[in-house]
Each structure stands twice: as structure tokens, then as C-alpha cells.
VOTI-704811 format. One record per residue: residue in three letters; x, y, z of N, C-alpha, C, O in turn. Coordinates in steps of 0.1 Angstrom, whole numbers. Last residue first. Layout:
BEGIN
{site "ALA", {X, Y, Z}, {X, Y, Z}, {X, Y, Z}, {X, Y, Z}}
...
***
This chain:
BEGIN
{site "SER", {-325, -95, 115}, {-327, -87, 127}, {-339, -95, 135}, {-343, -90, 146}}
{site "SER", {-296, -111, 100}, {-311, -110, 103}, {-314, -102, 115}, {-306, -103, 125}}
{site "VAL", {-272, -108, 78}, {-276, -108, 90}, {-289, -105, 93}, {-294, -95, 88}}
{site "THR", {-253, -128, 53}, {-267, -122, 58}, {-269, -122, 72}, {-267, -132, 79}}
{site "VAL", {-227, -129, 31}, {-232, -127, 43}, {-244, -119, 47}, {-245, -107, 45}}
{site "GLN", {-213, -145, 6}, {-226, -140, 11}, {-226, -141, 25}, {-226, -151, 31}}
{site "THR", {-182, -141, -8}, {-191, -150, -1}, {-200, -141, 6}, {-197, -131, 11}}
{site "GLY", {-163, -138, -40}, {-170, -134, -29}, {-178, -144, -20}, {-181, -155, -25}}
{site "GLN", {-144, -145, -57}, {-157, -144, -62}, {-168, -140, -52}, {-179, -138, -55}}
{site "GLY", {-115, -122, -55}, {-122, -135, -52}, {-136, -133, -58}, {-141, -122, -61}}
{site "TRP", {-91, -102, -75}, {-104, -105, -67}, {-109, -120, -66}, {-106, -129, -74}}
{site "TYR", {-66, -81, -82}, {-70, -95, -81}, {-82, -95, -72}, {-82, -87, -62}}
{site "ASP", {-61, -54, -80}, {-58, -61, -91}, {-64, -75, -92}, {-65, -81, -103}}
{site "TYR", {-74, -21, -69}, {-70, -35, -66}, {-70, -44, -79}, {-79, -43, -87}}
{site "SER", {-83, 3, -72}, {-69, 2, -71}, {-65, -13, -70}, {-53, -15, -70}}
{site "THR", {-110, 2, -74}, {-104, 3, -86}, {-88, 2, -87}, {-82, 0, -97}}
{site "TRP", {-119, 4, -46}, {-119, -9, -53}, {-111, -8, -66}, {-106, -18, -69}}
{site "SER", {-103, 27, -25}, {-111, 25, -37}, {-108, 11, -43}, {-97, 7, -45}}
{site "ARG", {-85, 30, -6}, {-98, 25, -2}, {-108, 24, -15}, {-120, 20, -13}}
{site "ARG", {-54, 12, -10}, {-62, 24, -13}, {-76, 20, -8}, {-78, 8, -6}}
{site "ILE", {-18, 4, -4}, {-33, 4, -1}, {-40, 16, -6}, {-35, 27, -7}}
{site "GLY", {4, 1, -35}, {-1, 6, -21}, {-15, 4, -18}, {-23, 2, -27}}
{site "THR", {2, -25, -57}, {7, -13, -54}, {2, -11, -40}, {-3, -20, -34}}
{site "ARG", {-12, -46, -63}, {2, -47, -66}, {9, -34, -60}, {21, -34, -59}}
{site "ALA", {-37, -61, -40}, {-32, -49, -47}, {-18, -50, -51}, {-11, -55, -43}}
{site "ALA", {-65, -82, -38}, {-50, -79, -36}, {-47, -68, -46}, {-53, -66, -56}}
{site "ALA", {-94, -89, -19}, {-88, -82, -32}, {-74, -81, -29}, {-71, -80, -17}}
{site "CYS", {-125, -105, -11}, {-112, -101, -9}, {-103, -97, -21}, {-106, -101, -33}}
{site "SER", {-160, -96, -7}, {-150, -101, -14}, {-135, -96, -9}, {-134, -86, -3}}
{site "TYR", {-193, -103, 3}, {-180, -98, 9}, {-168, -104, -1}, {-167, -117, -3}}
{site "VAL", {-224, -92, -2}, {-214, -101, -6}, {-200, -96, -3}, {-197, -84, -7}}
{site "ALA", {-241, -83, 28}, {-236, -80, 14}, {-229, -94, 11}, {-228, -103, 19}}
{site "THR", {-252, -68, 58}, {-255, -78, 47}, {-250, -72, 34}, {-252, -61, 30}}
{site "ASP", {-249, -48, 75}, {-237, -56, 71}, {-239, -66, 59}, {-230, -71, 53}}
{site "GLU", {-274, -41, 84}, {-269, -34, 75}, {-254, -40, 69}, {-249, -35, 58}}
{site "PRO", {-279, -58, 106}, {-284, -62, 92}, {-278, -53, 81}, {-278, -58, 69}}
{site "LYS", {-246, -64, 122}, {-258, -55, 120}, {-265, -59, 107}, {-258, -63, 97}}
{site "LEU", {-225, -81, 144}, {-230, -80, 132}, {-244, -71, 132}, {-251, -71, 142}}
{site "SER", {-204, -83, 165}, {-214, -74, 166}, {-223, -71, 154}, {-227, -59, 152}}
{site "ASN", {-177, -92, 142}, {-183, -92, 155}, {-194, -81, 156}, {-194, -71, 148}}
{site "MET", {-157, -106, 120}, {-169, -97, 121}, {-176, -100, 134}, {-179, -112, 135}}
{site "GLN", {-126, -112, 108}, {-136, -113, 121}, {-145, -104, 122}, {-141, -93, 124}}
{site "LEU", {-112, -120, 81}, {-121, -110, 85}, {-128, -114, 97}, {-139, -120, 95}}
{site "TYR", {-80, -129, 68}, {-91, -132, 76}, {-98, -120, 79}, {-92, -110, 80}}
{site "VAL", {-60, -145, 45}, {-63, -134, 50}, {-75, -137, 56}, {-83, -145, 51}}
{site "THR", {-34, -168, 37}, {-47, -166, 40}, {-49, -152, 48}, {-40, -148, 56}}
{site "ASN", {-9, -183, 36}, {-15, -177, 23}, {-30, -172, 26}, {-38, -173, 17}}
{site "LYS", {1, -194, 57}, {-8, -202, 52}, {-15, -195, 39}, {-24, -200, 32}}
{site "GLY", {22, -175, 62}, {25, -188, 61}, {15, -199, 56}, {19, -209, 51}}
{site "ASN", {6, -150, 65}, {13, -153, 51}, {19, -168, 50}, {20, -173, 39}}
{site "ASP", {-22, -144, 76}, {-11, -155, 79}, {-4, -158, 67}, {-8, -167, 60}}
{site "ARG", {-39, -115, 87}, {-33, -125, 77}, {-23, -134, 82}, {-16, -130, 91}}
{site "SER", {-69, -97, 95}, {-57, -103, 99}, {-53, -110, 88}, {-61, -113, 78}}
{site "ILE", {-94, -74, 106}, {-85, -79, 96}, {-72, -84, 101}, {-65, -78, 109}}
{site "THR", {-121, -71, 125}, {-108, -71, 126}, {-101, -78, 114}, {-105, -89, 114}}
{site "PHE", {-149, -51, 135}, {-144, -60, 125}, {-129, -59, 127}, {-124, -49, 132}}
{site "ARG", {-157, -32, 154}, {-166, -45, 152}, {-157, -55, 144}, {-158, -67, 147}}
{site "GLY", {-139, -10, 151}, {-143, -16, 165}, {-150, -28, 166}, {-151, -35, 176}}
{site "LYS", {-152, 0, 119}, {-142, 1, 130}, {-149, -3, 144}, {-160, -1, 147}}
{site "VAL", {-174, -2, 103}, {-170, -13, 110}, {-159, -14, 119}, {-156, -24, 125}}
{site "SER", {-176, 26, 94}, {-189, 17, 98}, {-185, 4, 104}, {-193, -1, 110}}
{site "ASP", {-152, 33, 86}, {-158, 39, 99}, {-170, 30, 104}, {-172, 28, 116}}
{site "ALA", {-131, 9, 73}, {-142, 19, 72}, {-148, 23, 85}, {-149, 15, 93}}
{site "TYR", {-97, 5, 85}, {-111, 0, 87}, {-120, 12, 81}, {-116, 23, 83}}
{site "TYR", {-65, -10, 82}, {-74, 2, 81}, {-88, -4, 79}, {-91, -15, 73}}
{site "THR", {-32, -20, 95}, {-47, -22, 93}, {-54, -9, 91}, {-50, 1, 97}}
{site "GLY", {1, -31, 94}, {-9, -20, 94}, {-22, -24, 89}, {-23, -32, 79}}
{site "ALA", {13, -56, 95}, {15, -47, 108}, {5, -34, 108}, {2, -29, 118}}
{site "GLY", {13, -72, 75}, {3, -74, 85}, {2, -65, 96}, {-6, -66, 105}}
{site "GLY", {28, -71, 52}, {36, -77, 65}, {26, -79, 76}, {29, -87, 85}}
{site "SER", {12, -59, 35}, {17, -70, 31}, {22, -78, 43}, {21, -90, 43}}
{site "THR", {-17, -43, 55}, {-5, -42, 47}, {2, -56, 43}, {-4, -66, 48}}
{site "ILE", {-53, -44, 48}, {-40, -47, 58}, {-28, -48, 48}, {-29, -51, 36}}
{site "ALA", {-84, -33, 53}, {-72, -35, 45}, {-62, -38, 56}, {-63, -35, 68}}
{site "ALA", {-121, -31, 47}, {-110, -30, 56}, {-98, -36, 48}, {-100, -43, 38}}
{site "VAL", {-142, -21, 31}, {-145, -25, 46}, {-130, -26, 54}, {-129, -21, 65}}
{site "PHE", {-154, -3, 4}, {-144, -5, 12}, {-147, -11, 27}, {-154, -4, 35}}
{site "GLU", {-182, -12, -15}, {-176, -2, -7}, {-164, -9, 2}, {-166, -20, 6}}
{site "ARG", {-200, -10, -46}, {-191, -17, -37}, {-182, -9, -27}, {-176, 1, -31}}
{site "GLU", {-233, 2, -45}, {-219, 2, -49}, {-212, -5, -40}, {-215, -7, -29}}
{site "LYS", {-264, -16, -45}, {-256, -7, -41}, {-241, -8, -47}, {-238, -18, -53}}
{site "GLY", {-279, -38, -55}, {-283, -25, -59}, {-275, -12, -54}, {-277, 0, -58}}
{site "PRO", {-269, -57, -29}, {-278, -57, -42}, {-281, -43, -44}, {-287, -36, -36}}
{site "ALA", {-238, -48, -16}, {-253, -52, -14}, {-261, -50, -26}, {-257, -41, -33}}
{site "GLN", {-206, -55, -11}, {-214, -50, -20}, {-228, -57, -17}, {-230, -69, -16}}
{site "ARG", {-172, -50, 3}, {-185, -56, 3}, {-195, -49, -7}, {-192, -38, -11}}
{site "PHE", {-138, -58, 5}, {-149, -51, 2}, {-162, -59, 2}, {-163, -71, 2}}
{site "TRP", {-109, -63, 21}, {-121, -68, 19}, {-129, -56, 15}, {-127, -45, 21}}
{site "ALA", {-74, -64, 9}, {-84, -57, 14}, {-97, -66, 13}, {-97, -75, 4}}
{site "MET", {-38, -64, 12}, {-50, -73, 11}, {-60, -63, 15}, {-57, -54, 23}}
{site "PRO", {-6, -62, -4}, {-16, -56, 6}, {-28, -62, 1}, {-29, -65, -11}}
{site "TYR", {19, -87, -12}, {5, -80, -16}, {-3, -72, -4}, {-5, -79, 6}}
{site "ASN", {38, -103, -5}, {43, -91, -11}, {29, -82, -14}, {29, -70, -18}}
{site "SER", {27, -127, 1}, {32, -120, 12}, {36, -104, 6}, {38, -95, 14}}
{site "PHE", {24, -141, -24}, {13, -137, -16}, {17, -125, -6}, {10, -115, -5}}
{site "SER", {42, -152, -43}, {44, -137, -37}, {32, -132, -29}, {29, -120, -29}}
{site "ARG", {22, -174, -63}, {35, -170, -57}, {35, -154, -52}, {27, -146, -57}}
{site "GLY", {-9, -192, -57}, {2, -183, -66}, {13, -179, -57}, {12, -180, -45}}
{site "SER", {-37, -186, -37}, {-28, -195, -45}, {-21, -185, -53}, {-24, -173, -56}}
{site "ALA", {-53, -178, -8}, {-48, -174, -20}, {-37, -185, -24}, {-29, -190, -16}}
{site "ALA", {-85, -175, 9}, {-72, -183, 7}, {-67, -180, -8}, {-74, -181, -18}}
{site "CYS", {-99, -158, 32}, {-97, -157, 19}, {-84, -163, 15}, {-73, -158, 17}}
{site "SER", {-127, -161, 55}, {-112, -164, 51}, {-111, -162, 36}, {-120, -164, 28}}
{site "LEU", {-145, -146, 81}, {-144, -150, 67}, {-128, -152, 65}, {-119, -146, 71}}
{site "ARG", {-166, -153, 107}, {-151, -151, 104}, {-151, -156, 89}, {-155, -167, 86}}
{site "LEU", {-191, -138, 125}, {-187, -146, 116}, {-173, -143, 114}, {-167, -133, 119}}
{site "SER", {-216, -133, 151}, {-203, -132, 147}, {-201, -142, 136}, {-207, -152, 136}}
{site "GLY", {-244, -113, 163}, {-236, -125, 162}, {-222, -122, 155}, {-218, -110, 154}}
{site "GLY", {-260, -91, 161}, {-251, -92, 173}, {-243, -105, 173}, {-237, -107, 183}}
{site "ALA", {-284, -107, 142}, {-279, -95, 147}, {-271, -97, 160}, {-276, -104, 169}}
{site "GLN", {-277, -140, 132}, {-285, -129, 138}, {-278, -118, 140}, {-266, -118, 141}}
{site "VAL", {-265, -152, 99}, {-264, -150, 114}, {-272, -138, 119}, {-274, -129, 112}}
{site "LEU", {-256, -172, 73}, {-267, -164, 79}, {-264, -164, 95}, {-261, -174, 101}}
{site "GLY", {-223, -167, 57}, {-235, -174, 61}, {-247, -164, 65}, {-248, -152, 62}}
{site "GLY", {-188, -173, 49}, {-201, -165, 48}, {-213, -174, 53}, {-212, -186, 53}}
{site "GLY", {-166, -187, 45}, {-169, -185, 59}, {-183, -177, 59}, {-188, -174, 70}}
{site "SER", {-142, -177, 18}, {-152, -186, 25}, {-154, -182, 40}, {-147, -174, 46}}
{site "GLU", {-128, -168, -14}, {-134, -166, 0}, {-141, -177, 7}, {-147, -185, 0}}
{site "VAL", {-101, -171, -31}, {-112, -178, -29}, {-116, -176, -15}, {-111, -180, -5}}
{site "LEU", {-77, -159, -56}, {-85, -157, -42}, {-98, -164, -41}, {-106, -162, -50}}
{site "GLN", {-45, -159, -71}, {-60, -163, -72}, {-65, -164, -58}, {-58, -168, -49}}
{site "VAL", {-20, -141, -86}, {-26, -146, -73}, {-40, -150, -77}, {-47, -143, -85}}
{site "GLN", {-11, -134, -110}, {-3, -137, -101}, {-7, -144, -89}, {0, -151, -82}}
***
């Protein structure tokens, strides 16, 4: 019902910032809670942030709280992840996901996924 495409990744020095975008196509985008996950080579996929369908509620992993901000613009069918004060341990492929049901921190709870965008933070 929805297709997701991430963009905005790249190489940045520690302490720098990046903004990721996830553009959605398909109908009923505004009905879906959205989340960002990340996965580094050899590691499990981990939850980063999530946002409710209307954008009023946000949730963050402890490791990124205070540094990352998730937001969405339902008029543009886009969800964002603003990443500030980046650390080398933030290096990963970041993927956005949409859920047909309520928000969960587990990646297994999400129904639609983008292909991901690489974020590399150098020290």
C-alpha cells in the first residue's frame, strides 16, 4: 500500500549533522505510524525513532535522544530524521518503515520498508 525511498545519507565528521528523508508513495500515508531503524555491518537492526500517524507523538532510542529528531509532513508524504551531534557509533544503514498497526520498537512490527541510506560518521 505504500512504497518508501530514503535519501540524505552521506559522510560526515563526528559532531556534524545530516537530515534523512523518506519519501512515500501510495495512498493513506497519513494513516501509518513511521519509524527509523538502523543496521551496521554484522549487527542486528535497531530501533532509532518513531512517530505517530499525525506527528504528535515521537519516540526515541536512548542512544539518540536529545540528538535526533523525527518529524513528518503528511502533505508531502515525507518523514524526516534530523541527526545532530553525530558520533562514529551512529554509522549504519538507516531505513524507514511504516506500520499498519500501532508503534512498536521491534522491527518485526513494521510492514513496509525502504531500501536504506548509508550514514558514515568519521572520527
